[in-house]
N, C-alpha and C positions, 0 to 999 in steps of 0.2 A: 642489451638484454637477450638472454639464451631461450629460444623457445623449443629447442630439441626436446622431445619426451625423454624421461630419465629412463625409460626401458625402451630398447630399440626393436623394431619390428621383428628382427630375427630371433629374438629371445622367447616369444610367446607364439606358439603356432595357432594357426586359426582353428577354432573350435576346442581348444585345450581347456580343462577347466582350472580355476585357481587352486593353489595349494592350501593345505590346512594351516601351513605356516603364514602364508599371505594374510589369510583371515584372521588368524589370531592376533597378527601384530599391527593389525589397523591399517594396512597399506591399501586395501581395496574397499570398494563400496559394498554395502550390504545386499546390492542387488545382483552381485557377481555369481552368486549361486545359482540365478536363473538364466544366466547367459547361456547361448547356444542350444537351447533346449527345443528349438522350433524348426530346425532343418530338415531338408529332405521331405519325407512322407508325412512328417508331423507340422509341416508349414501350415500358417493360418492364412485366411483369405481377407481381401478388403471387405468383404460383407461382414465377417465375422469380427473385424477390428471395429466397424462401424457401429455393429450392434453392441458391443462393449463400451464404445465411447459415449453413447447415449445412455447406458447403465450408470457410467461413470458421472456424467453431467446431471443426472437426475439426483443422485446422492450428494456430490460434493458441491456443486456451484450454488444451490440454496444454502447450504450451510456456512460456506465462506461468504456469501452475500449477507446474509443476516449478522455474521461475526462482525463485518465492516459496518453495517447500517446501524446496530446497536452501539459501537462505539462511537461512532458520529453523533447518535442521537445523545448519549449520556454525557459526552463531553460539554455540549451547548445546552444542557439543561438550564444553566443560569442565565442564558440569553432569553428563555422564554420566561423564567420566574422572575427576571427584572421588571417584566410588564405588570407584575402583580404585587408590588410592594416588596420585593426580595432586598432591594437596596436600601430601603428606608428601615426596614425591621432588622438589618444585620449592621447597619452604620456604615454602609459603603459611601462615604463622602469623598469629594474630589476624585481623584483618578484611583480609588481603591479598587472599584469594579473592573478596571483596566487589569489590575494586577490579580483580581482573582481569575480572570481569563487566562492570563499568562502562567499563572502558578501550577496549573494542570501540565503545562510543557516542561515546567522546572522538573517535576517527578518524572516525567517521560523521558527529559534528557539524561537525567541521573541515571536512570534504570536501562537505558539503550544498550550499552555494553553488557551489562551483566545479565540482560534478558536474552541477548544473543548467545551467551554462553550457555544458558539455561536450555535454550531451543536445541542446542546441540547435545547437551549432556542427557536432558530428559526426554521421553515421548510427548510428542507435539500436542497430540489431543488431549493427553491428561493434563499437561501444564496449562491448556487454555481453560480447562474445566475448573481448575483450582483457581486461577488469576480471575476469571469471570465471578466465580461465586464470591469471592472476597470484593470485588469491585461493586457487585450488587449491594453487598451490606454497606460499604463506604456510602454508596448514593442514599440509601434510606438514612444512614446517620447523618447526612447532609442536611435531610429535612428538618433535624432537629437543631441545627446550628443557630446561634443567636449573635455571632459577634466576628469581626474580621479576621482575628488570629486562627479560629477555630476553622473557618471556611479555607484559609490558605493551606493549612496541615491537612485537610481533608482532600482539596483539590489536588496537591502534590501526591499524595498517595493514590488518588485515582489515576493520575497520570502515569505513575510507575506501574500500576496494575495493567494498564492498557498497552503499555510498551511492547510485549510480546506478541499481540494479536495479529497486526497486520503483517510483520516480517513473518510471522508463523504461516499466515495464509499464503503468502508468496512461495514458502519453502514447500507447502503441500501442493500448490500447483505445479511447481518444478518436478515434484515426484511423480506426478500422474500423467502431464501432458508434454507433447514436444514444443520446442520454441514458437513453431508454426501455429500450433494450437492454442498457445497461452493467450495471445492478445484479445481474442474474442471473449475468452472466458474471463480475463481480468476486466473487460469492460462490463460484463455481466456481474461480476462481483462488487466492484467499486462504483457505486451509483450516489446520487444526492438524495435517495428517496427517504432519508431519515426525517425529512421536514414532513412526510406523509403520515409519520406518526407523533412528532412532536407539536405539529400545527393541530390536529384534532384534540390531542391531549392538551393542550394549551388552551383551545378554545372551549373545551368541555370544564376544565376546572373554573373558568370565568363564572359559571353557574353555582359553584359551591358557595354556601354561606359563609360567613367569618371573615376576620380581617387578613387572615394568613394562608390564603389560597395558594401561594407559591410553594409551600411545603408540600403539598399534595404531588407536585411536579416531580419531586425527588423520590416520594414513597412509590409513586406507580412505575417510573421507569428502573428503581431499583429491584422492585419485585419480578419485572420482565427479565432483568439480567440474571437473577438467581435460577428461573425457570429455564432461561436458555442455557445456562452453564449445565444443566442436567441433560440437556438434549445434545450439546456437544460431546458430553461425557459419554454418552451411550452410542451416537451414530458416527461420529467423525473417526476414521482410522489414523493411527500413527503414522503409517507408511504403507505402500503396496503389500511389502513383505508379510506384515502383520494383519493386512485387512481380511476381515471374515466375509465380507460381502461379495468377494469374488472368488472363483476357482483358482487352483494352482496355475492351470494353464493359460487362464487369463492375465494372472499376474505375471507370468513368462511373456505374454503378448504385450502387455504395457512396458515391460523393461526391454524388450527387444525394439519397441518403437523409440525408445528414448536414447538407443545406442548411438544414433548418429549425430546427436547434439553434443557428445562428449561431456556433458555436464554431470553426469552421475545421479544418483537418487539420494543417498545418506551415507554418511561416516560419522560414528559416534566418537572418533579418535580425534582429540584436539591437537592440531598441528601449528607450533609456533611460526613455523617458517612460511605458512600459508597466511597467517595474520599479518607477519610484517611485509609479505608481498602485496597484501591489500593495501596497506598503509603507504607503501612506496609507488602504487599504479596511479598514472595520472589520470586515468579513467575515474579512478574512485573519487579524486578531488574535483574533476570537472561536474560529475554528478553530484557531489556534495554542494559546489556552488549553485548548481541548477536548483536543488532543492531548496536552498535559502530563499533564492529569488521568487519561484513559483508558488511558494507557500505563504508570503507576506499577504495576498489577498485572502486567503484562507484564514489567516490568525485575526485579521481585522474585521472581515465580512461576518464571520460565524458569530462572533460576541456583539456586533454592533448593529447588524442589519435590522433586527426588530426594532432597535430604538430608533435608527434612521427612519423606518418606515411610519412609526407612531409620530416621529417629528414631521411628517407630511400632513398631520390633521387625522390621523385615524385612531380609533379607540383601541385599547389593550386587546380585546378579544379579535377586532378585525385585524389587526396587525399580526396577530399569530397565522391567521388564515392567508394573509398576503405574504408571508414568508415562504408559503409553499412553492410558488413558481420558482423561487430560487433552486430548490431541488430538482425540478423539472429540467431547467436549464442544465444543472450540473449532469444529470442523467443523459440527456441529449448529447452533451458534450462527450461525454464517456463512450456512448453507443457510437457516435459519429467518428471520432477519432481511432477507437479500437477496432470498430467494424471495418474502416477504411485500411487499417494495418493488415486485419485478417484478409480482406479482399485482394489487397497487393501481394501478400504472400501466396495467395492461392493462384491469382492470375498472373501475376509478374514475379515469379519465384527467384529470378536471378537479378531483380532489382532491389535496392534498400530504400523503403519508403518511410521508415518510422519516424525519423527526425523530420521529415517534410509534414508529417501529420501532427506532430508537436507543435512547428512552427506555425501551421495553419491554424490550429486550435488558438495559440498565443495571440496571432494576429486578430482574432475575433474579440478576444479578450482585452486587448490592447485598444482597438477602435472604441469598444464600449467605455474604457476608462477615459479616454479623450473627452467622450461626451459628457461623462459623469463630473469631470473635473472642470469642463468649460460652458455646460448649460447655464443659463440664468438661474438663481436660487429660487425664483417663483416658480419656474417650470417643473412644477411638480410631477406630472404624468410622464414628461421626457426623463426625469432623472429617475423615477422609479423603473422605467423600461431599461435604461443604462445600467442601474444598479443590478437588475436581474440578469442581463447579458455579461456583466463583469464576472458572474460565476462560471464562466466557460473555461476556467483555469482547471478544472477538475480533469477533461479529457488529457490534455497534454501531460499533466502530473501523473496520470495512471499510465499513459503510453511509456513515459520515461522510466517508470518503476519497472514496467515490463523489459525495457531494454536493458537496465542495469540488471536484472536477473538472468535475462538470456545471455548476456555477456560476462557471466562470472561463474568459473568452475573450480571445483575444489570445495570441500563442505565447510571447511572451517574459513576459507575465504569468503564464501556465500554470506555466512553469519555475521562476519566483522564488517563487509561491505553493506549489508542491511542496516547493522547497527549505526554505522557512520551516517547512511542516508536519513535515518530517522532521528540521528542528533541534529543533522541540517533541518529537518522538518520541525524539530522542537525549537531550535534557535530561532527559526523564521517566525513560529507562532508566537514566541515570547515578544519578539519585536515588533511583530504586527499590531496587536492593539495599544501599543503605546504611541502611535501615530494618530490615534483618535482621543483627542484631547477633550476633557470635560467642558471646557469653555468655548469650545468650537460646536457643540451640540446645535441642532441635531443633523447638520450637513457635513460636518468634519472634513474640510477641505485639505487639510494636511494629509489625513487619512487616504483621500482619493488621489492626491498626488503620489503618495507611496505606492499605490497599487499600479499606477501609470509607469512609474520608475522600474518597478519590479517586472514588468511584463517585458520591457525593453532590455534589461539584462539577461533575463530567461533566454530570449532569442539569440544573442550574442553567444551565450555559455552552451547552447545545444549545438550551434553551428561548429564550434570549435569540439565538442565531444565527436560529432560525426566525421569531421576532418581526421581527427585521430585515429578512429577505428578504420576509416578508408585506407588510411596510409599504412596502417598495420598490416590488413588484409592484403594489400599489394605486395608488402615484404614477405609475409608468409608464403605466397604463391609462388615465390621464386627459390624458397629452401624446401619446401614440402615434397618429398619424393612419391607421396602417395596422396595426391590431393583429391583425387575423384571417388576414393573408395567409401562405401557407406559404413561397412565394420572395420573397425581398426583394434584387433586384437590386443595390440601392445599398448593400449591407452584407454579403451572403453571404460573400464571399471576400477582404474587404479588411483581414483581420487586424486588426480593431477588438476592443477590450476590452469586457468586458460593461458597464462604465459609459458608454463611449463610443455604444454601440448601443442606440438607444431601443427596437428590435424585441425585444431580449433579456428573457427572463423566467427569474426564479429559481425552483429546486425547492426545496422544504424539507420 
């Protein structure tokens, strides 16, 4: 593998601006026009950056958080609806309900690669506005469904429309924050707090009169999604260069902070060679496998947890409220794992700790899965507690997404890698519900065994990923002639991939 930059350090002098030919040819990042504007007397202070970072956090993090939360809420509306006659009214006999859960991810799977292309071709915020508007309409339509084929079609469409959201969120994070700053914001963005909406809404519709209360679940969440689409269209910027809520100097500060990461900001030119590199990169496939294993608990539990809890003897309304602790555990997992990564990056900057936090989170979920699988079937309280703690998979999953984002450079390679990772997520979530057989309700021992096995495989795979990155970093240290410099004018905004750029270092 050739890791030398395609442009040598002698070809571009420090502080030299990029040519109009370079910009027109698509060889450089959009941020290149803001490079080298803050040297000498025009330099910024740390205080100025901290003040700007707070401004970014207050604008971007809440928007990205509700993007993720809304998607998590909308895709599991069927789980709450199932408590109120949804399966009976729509003829979901046998394992049909499992297939309704899986259908969402068939749509997501089908549209992962096309959505990656759309994220590169179109402005991110505007694309999110359009797809969220459409998915709100699909949800409202689901509230009028009466049969299995209609539900399958609507769920496939819903999955396709959600496909650009989370990859788009990670692209936005990478445009505004350095690799050291991303983990804590990823943790804040990616929580399990969707249950704090689905729980109260599900509890509330239990008071509605009539026989088809479940329909209101889709109508309410669909209306919320349409309103939120308008908020995203108004407030989320497409990228730092086009953002209107920051000044020109603040744009230059943001871009200067990103230089050392060598990941770039955005380049709208599709590069076939970067896509091929992503497909041939061992890191891509190790992370692909990791996301297959770690998302199996998500696929099963998000669709069946309310039914498992109801099977312990609780009413439908009480079951909706008892699902809320699952979101608290997911959020706690996210905050602990991502917060741990952030603190390690701050106080132990020379150490690589991300994979260790992934492994720690997996171990907690693994121990919980062991209890869930082995506790006596009549130990309802113990099984409920183990069910809650089995949701600890979210923290490791999010940290791993952040690792992949931080370790991928070149815009086409980024969107290709993101698409492949979310294909793995879809495959896993299609597989997950199939382990929960209707004839094993309400305790689903096969499903619980699948969760246990997925945690073991996740541990093995993340260890292999960390070993690969560590070995590659050691090799690059031997061949990099400028390993200590912060600014590398030959590579900073050339839209090089991590393999092409000798100055790039992997985090693990």
